[in-house]
N, C-alpha and C positions, 0 to 999 in steps of 0.2 A: 398622466402627465409625462411629458418628454423633457429630458435634460438636454439643453442646447448649448450651454456655456458653463465653464468652471465656476464654482461658488464655494464660499466658506462661511461657516457660522460657529460662534463660540470662541472660547479662549482656552489657554493651557493653564489657567489658575486652578488651585485646589478646589475640589467639588464642582468642577465644570468639565467640559469636553470640547474638542474642536472637531467639526465635521467638514470634510472636504469632499465635494462631489464634482465629477467631470462626466462629459458625455461618453457614450461607448466609442471605442476606437476600432471595433470589429464590426463587419456587416451583419453578423448574426445577432448583435445587440444583447449580448449576455450581461447579466448583473454580477458584479464582483463587489463583495463587502469585506473589508479588512478592518479588524478591531484590535487595537492595542490598549492595554489598561494597566494601571497600577494595582488593580484588584482583580486581575484576570483569573487567577486561581479560584477565587470565591464567587465571582459574579459574571464571568465571561459569557456563559450560556444565556444568562438573563439579559445582558447587554445586547447580545446578538439578536435575541428574540424581540426586544423592544425596537431595535433598528429595523429588522425585517418586517415586523407588523406595521410599523409606521410607513415604510416604503410601499408596502402592499396597500394600505389604506389610501395613500396618495396616488396610487396607480403608476408608480415608477417601476418599470420592468427592465430597464437597460441603463448601464452606466457603471462608473466606478465610485465607490464610497469608501473613504478612509476615515475611521473614527479613532481619535486619540483621547482616551478617557483618563481623567484624574480624580475619579471617585464621584461622578455625578449620579444623582438620583434619577429614577425612571422618567419623571415628568420633564426634567431638564434634557435628557437624551431625546425624548420625543420632540420637544420644542426646537432643539438645535437641528435635528434631521428635517423637520418641517421647514425651518427657515432656510437651510441650505438648498432644499428642493425648490422652494419658491424663488429664490434668487437664481438658481440654475435653470429654471424653466423660462426665464425672461418674460413671464406673463404675471403681472401683479395680481390678477384675479383668478389664477389657476387653481387655487385651493378653495374647496367648498368648506369653509370654517364651521358652518352650522352642522354639517354631516360629521365632522371630526369631533 
């Protein structure tokens, strides 16, 4: 999946997170993931792993992802990343939901 436009999913409410995704701004198409969290010391590595595996499952290899976590659970993180990617791809049928 290719990210072609900026997109946002989620809120900054307690037990949620906000995911912002933008297309790559460099020709090499690198992936950059930045995570901030109120529980970074305890769960930072786990949050990064869920975000990275979700991006990999969706086939997103280039872009900028900013995650602002307020204590969300894994399934919420995955859903927010999927929603942001779907919105950023500009293609409503870009995700193979049955495969996920």
